[in-house]
N, C-alpha and C positions, 0 to 999 in steps of 0.2 A: 782209070790208073790213081783217081785224088780215098779209092778203096784201102788201097799197100798206103800207101803215103801214111795216111792215119795210120793202121794198120803198121806200119814200124811203131809212129810216134806213139804206143801204148803201152804205160807201164805193165810191166807185168803184175798180174794182181797177187800174184800169191806175197806180192811185194809191200803191197798199199797197206794203207793205215786199218782204211775198211777191213781189209778182209784180217789182218792182226787184230782187229775187235769184235771181231765172229770166233773167230779161234779162240778168244780170253772168254770170250761168252759160253762156249760149248766145255772150256775145259770149268769154270765155274756153275754152269749147272752142275755135271758131272761131282767135282764135288761137295755141294751144298747134298745136293741128295744120295751123301755116302759111299757113292762106287768108286771102282779102281779100272785101269782101264780094260782091263783082264774084264771082268762084270761083264763092261759096256759092250766091248768088242764080241760075246760067248750071245749075248743077245740079236747084235746085228750077222754073224759069223763070221764076220772076219776074222784077224788073228788081234796081237795086243798089238804090235808093232806098226798093225796101220792106225789106230788111232793113235795111241802115242808119237807119229807123224803127222796125224790133223793138227797132235793139240802143238805141235812142237813149231808146225810149218814149215817143213822136211816136203807135206804133200800138200796138195789143192788140191780142198775139199768141190766140188760139183753140187752144182743144185740140186739134183737127189740123191746122194747122199745125206747131203746141210738135213729134206727134210726125213730123213732113213731118223736123223738122229731128235730132230723132234719131235717127231714117234716115241722115241724112244721113252722124252728126259715130256713127254705129256707135256710140249711148246711150241706155242702156232710157231711156224715157219719163220713170223713174218720179226716175232723177237729178237730173232737174235740178229732181222738187218738194219732192229732201228736201230738209234742212237743213241746213244745213254742221257 
């Protein structure tokens, strides 16, 4: 019962400041590397709208997807999780 109550009180992670920071870092790295959303999408084997929705916060990124972005950008997974 305690688990259910705790789960009901949790914020959706897509709306947290921490999640927005991760998304901002993803976009920042992409732009610094001079890549378009379409180029990133092709490299990941997804559509451009997938990248767009992640960067705009419309789609929730899971840890495995974040790992794929990190590999593409030649960054550690933890570099996206660290606070500035």
